[in-house]
C-alpha positions as CSV (number, residue, x, y, z in Angstrom):
1,M,0.2,0.0,0.2
2,Q,1.2,3.7,-1.0
3,R,1.0,6.1,1.7
4,K,1.2,9.4,0.4
5,H,1.8,12.5,2.1
6,G,-1.7,13.8,4.3
7,S,-4.3,10.4,3.5
8,S,-6.2,10.0,6.0
9,L,-4.1,6.7,7.0
10,S,-3.1,7.1,10.4
11,A,-0.8,4.8,12.6
12,A,-4.0,3.9,14.1
13,S,-4.4,1.9,11.3
14,D,-0.8,-0.2,11.7
15,P,-1.1,-3.4,14.2
16,D,2.6,-3.0,14.9
17,A,2.2,0.5,15.9
18,Q,-1.1,1.2,18.3
19,P,-0.8,3.0,21.5
20,L,0.1,1.9,24.6
21,T,-2.3,1.1,27.5
22,A,-2.8,2.3,30.7
23,E,-0.9,-1.1,32.2
24,E,1.7,-0.8,29.9
25,L,2.6,2.8,30.1
26,A,3.2,2.4,34.2
27,Q,5.5,0.0,33.4
28,F,8.0,2.6,32.1
29,R,11.0,3.6,34.6
30,P,12.8,6.5,34.0
31,W,16.0,6.0,32.4
32,R,18.0,7.4,35.4
33,A,16.3,4.9,37.4
34,R,17.1,1.7,35.5
35,L,20.8,2.9,36.3
36,L,21.0,3.4,40.0
37,A,21.7,0.5,42.3
38,P,18.1,-0.5,44.1
39,P,18.3,0.9,48.0
40,G,20.1,-1.3,50.5
41,S,21.4,-3.6,47.5
42,P,25.4,-4.4,46.8
43,T,27.8,-2.2,44.8
44,V,31.0,-2.2,44.0
45,T,33.9,0.4,43.3
46,L,35.2,0.8,40.5
47,T,38.6,2.7,39.2
48,M,38.9,3.2,35.2
49,E,41.6,4.9,33.2
50,F,40.1,7.6,30.8
51,D,43.0,9.9,28.6
52,A,42.2,13.2,29.2
53,A,40.7,14.6,26.5
54,T,37.7,12.3,27.0
55,I,38.1,13.8,30.4
56,D,38.2,17.8,28.5
57,A,34.7,16.4,27.3
58,F,32.9,15.6,30.4
59,K,34.1,19.0,31.6
60,R,32.9,21.1,29.4
61,Q,29.4,20.1,29.7
62,G,29.1,21.3,33.1
63,E,29.7,21.1,36.8
64,D,27.9,18.2,36.6
65,W,30.0,16.1,34.7
66,A,31.1,13.4,36.6
67,I,27.8,12.0,37.3
68,R,27.2,12.3,33.8
69,R,30.1,10.0,33.0
70,G,28.7,7.0,34.9
71,Y,25.2,7.8,32.9
72,V,27.7,6.6,29.8
73,P,27.8,2.8,29.1
74,F,31.4,1.3,27.6
75,P,31.4,-1.2,25.1
76,H,32.4,-4.3,26.5
């Protein structure tokens, strides 16, 4: 089926693009909350080395650069 800009077809007619239910929306959690260990859970202290250019790039982003650095995923 060819769709034209401005046609009356909508995402609602696509079975793979249906709106989320209230139950499904309730399962969402803020992104930051998923990165923090649950209160009372064991944690591990870790020391990592970065090149100076990487740290400088984070520092240019503002005072809370060290906190935000903790949210960047690194390849394994």
